[in-house]
C-alpha positions, 0 to 999 in steps of 0.5 A: 346408074348400076343397081338402080332398081334396087335403090330404095325410093319410098317407104323403105321399098326399092324401085323394083318393088315400087314398080310392082305395086303400081303395076298391081293396080292394073285391072287388066293385067293377068301376071307380071313377070320380070324378064331379066338376063342370065348375068350373075350380077342380077342375083340380088334382083332375083332375090328381091323379086322372090321375096315380093312374089314377083315371077322372074325369067332369065334369058339372054343378056343382049338378045332381049327380044329372044328373052321376051319371046322365050319368057312369053312362050314359057308363060303362054302369054297371048298379049304381052305388055312391055314395061321397062324396069327403070320406069317406077312411076308407071301408071296402071291406068295408062296400061289398062287404056293400052290393053283396052285398045286390043278389045275394040280393034284387032291391032297387033301393037299398041303404045303410047310413045310412037310418038310420045306425048306422056312423060318419059318414064310412062312408056307402055308397049303391048303386042300379041304373041304372034307379033312377037314371034314374027319380030323375033324370027325376022329382026336382024339388026342389033337395035331391033334385037336389043330394044325389042319393039323397033321392027314392030313399030317400023317394019310396016308388017303390023297393024299399030296404033298410038295413044296420044295425050291431049297435052304433050308432056314428052319433055317431062323425064321420070325415067331413072337412068342417072342419080339426078333422075333417081333424086327426082323420082324419090322426091316425087314419091316423098312429096305425094307421100303415095306410092299409088300417086297417078301421073296426073297427080304427079304432074299437078305436083 
């Protein structure tokens, strides 16, 4: 679904704007940066981001872990939260829950999708800068470079932790990859009539 994050979702706002607004509700995030590629097709995305005050970083099209590393290096980040741009219903409370785990134990990597128990589209992955540095240096497989976190989860070199929901909702699909996904997310936002509806409110709906 090309250009999906620039499609209007609710209240005349694009999906990337909605994602940004929902993330801004987090109590633990210090800075939000959109790490996109140098592909010229992203000019409209960059323009939208500038108009809403969302900082951007452009890097490699295919070597996404390198893009992440360079963006984190430029921003002097110590803890990096990975949220993908096609998940406009991301819940800031889930993000904060993941970050809180770093305060109670010395983890290298914390997620809520390994294995998943939350709806697809609420994935949160967090890792230290040092974890990212090592993974960027040592990842060699194409899927590791493209999807950023497989090496962190699968190499056995890092102290990892997964947050599981009491009930398994992983068969719910709230990410936007196809036109049917977009139609669903748009209808959810319209029915709740709340750009900040919690994931529990959406489940109830």
